[in-house]
C-alpha positions, 0 to 999 in steps of 0.5 A: 537226924534219923533214929536208929531203932525203937527201944521200948514203949511205955504203958502206965498201969494201975497194978504192976504185979497184976499186969506183970502176971498177965504178960508173963503167965498169959503171953510168955513175956519175960521181966528183964528188970524192975526198979523205981525211977528217981521220980518214984515211978515203979518200972518194969521192962518186959522182953518180947520173944524174938524182938529187940523192943521192950515194953516198959510198964510204969506204975505211979500210985499217987496219980490214981488208977489208969483209965485207958480210952477204948480203942486208943492203943493196942499191942499186937503180937504174932502167934504161931497157931491161932487155934492153939492160942485160943485153946490156951487162952480159954484154959486160962479163962482169958476172954476173947473180946473180938474175933477170930477174924480173917484179913484180906492178906489171909492173916487171922487175929483175935483181941483180948484185954490186958489189965486196965483195958489195954487191947492185945491183938494176937495174929497168925500170919500166913508164911511170907506175909509181912503185914496184917 
């Protein structure tokens, strides 16, 4: 057996509308679909620009609020210009929680927090760099 490709990553969230607003307004992702699963979970599928993989947000209010363990998981997105990204985040009153930092490969990155405490890494990579 061999998998063909990554389709989506699911993240449980406490407040679907607040989380969708963050990912669409702050990061520019697009909501492709919202629905309720047969088990009653509220689902939203978000498209990331220039990527086939989706982010699936899942909210199940009867299970209570989500508690994300610190430094357990984060999503990383490439940005074209980190300085412009920092300016745009500042204008939207989004706090940078770490960085900017330069890696040994020459990439620069920062971290911000999404709702529920999920970390988001925003990376500017030099041309020809495949990995941070």
